[in-house]
C-alpha positions, 0 to 999 in steps of 0.5 A: 757857853759856846752858842751854835754857829755855822761852819762853811766849807768852800768847794773851789775851782782851783789851778795847779801850780808850777811855782810858788807865785802861782798860789796867788791866783788860787787865793784870789779865787778863794777870797771871791768865793768866801764873799759869795758863801758868806752872803747866803750862809750868814743870814741865819746862824752866824758863820764862825768857821771857814774851811778850805779843802786840801789842794785849793792853794797848790793843786796836786801837780806834785802827785799827778805829774810825779814831780821830783820831790826836792824840786817841788820842795824848793820851788812850790812848797810854802813856809808856815807862817808865810805870805800865803798864811798872812793873806789867809789871816787877813781873810779871817780877820775881814770876816771875823772867822777861824780858818782851817786850811791845808798846804804842802809845806817846808820844815825849817830843819828839812830843806829838801823835803816837803810835808802836807800840813793842815793849819788853823788861823784865828780871826786875829790872824794868828797861826794857832795850829799846824798838823803834819799829815800822817797818812798820805794817798799812797802810792802817789802822794810823796809828801813826807809823814812824821812817821817817815822821820819817826825817831827824829820827830819823837826826839824833836817833838816828843812821843805824845798826842800833841806831837802827832794829833795836835788840837787847838783850844779856841772860843768855838771849840777844840779844833783838830785836823784829819786830812783826806786819807788820814780819815780812812785810818781810825787811829787818827780819829782816836788820836784827835778825840783822846787829845780833846778834839771837837771839830775836825777838818777832813778834806779832800778825797778824790774819785773814785772814793767819793762817788763810791761812798768811801768819803761819806762812810769814813766821815760819818764813822769817824764822827760817830765813834769819836763824838766830834764834828767832821767838816769835810768840803771837797775840791771843785773843778781842777785845772792842771795849770792856769792856762788849762781850758777845761777843769777836771772833776777830780773830787767828785763832790760829796762835801758834807758836815757831820755832827757828833752822832754821825748825822749829816747836818750840811751837804753839797754833792754838786760839783758844777763850778765853785760852790760851798757847803754849810751846816750848824755846829753845836759844841754844847750839844756835843759836850752834853752828849759826851757827858751824859750818853751811857752807850754812845759816848764811846771814848770812855769805854775804850779798852786801851790794853787790848788795842795795844795788842792789835798794834804791837807788831810794826807794819808800815816801816818807820824812818823811810826818809831819814837818809833819802828823799821820797822816790818816784811812783814806780820805784815806791810801788816796787820797793815799798808797796809790794813788800808791804803786801808780802809782809801781810801775806807772810804773817798770815793776816792775808791769804794769797789770792788764788 
């Protein structure tokens, strides 16, 4: 039996990086913020899961400043495992918690590319899961998706749920990752759910999506339709560089923890400085619901053959970066995004605007 526990999501102020060494400043702040968060969150139900939002280690300068992809891969992306995960592992060990976090990372077989990866660290400082982000914040996020290397990825890792939606079976439940824009595509929640996920990392999302309900709607929808917890802390104030005097509220708040019935069980909508969100996770209640609910245990009723018809025709092109690196923003909009709109119109799925 897994006793109920508290999950804490950090909502940190953070600084964009120019080089990999700059990450140390963000890690120092995360360590201090963890101490503050645990001082209050550990008073009732013990904390066993700590979640660090996307952007907290490196910021988003690669996206905002349209940085050359290869240059960022060589000078700013990290390795998994590496010094940064080792330091976070020590944080997990110190507090006796599991940590879920994110970073822009290199892959040992693709030295000129970088990926966006979510990962899980154990209290024993082990890296137990790495998920490579499938759906980026297009058109500005230029990290590479496994779909952009699809043929190679399938040959290397297989055409399985584990290859794209891995889940770690842990003493606090089965953990999976569905970062940021991934949560706006229902397929990612389904992939995790059908691979057994019970607690899912979903962070971060920027303004205007957070302030116009997109973050809350998609968090609650993915949690409800898949009967899993969604732990979704957002970022705090963003300093473009360490010497930038004034942080920008690029996230817009709306941090939350949602249970397996789509109900918010922890929320923190404030973004005035660094803070945190906390809520209780009850894995046994989730498992009981999945086993006993006749209607709202949805996965058992999926008509998979019908879903396959929906996805028979390819839409977004695979293998985009097998033989090239991701372009700058304007080239991507012109050569890829515009063609995707034309494709949907030509198929008759979309009507052209008058």
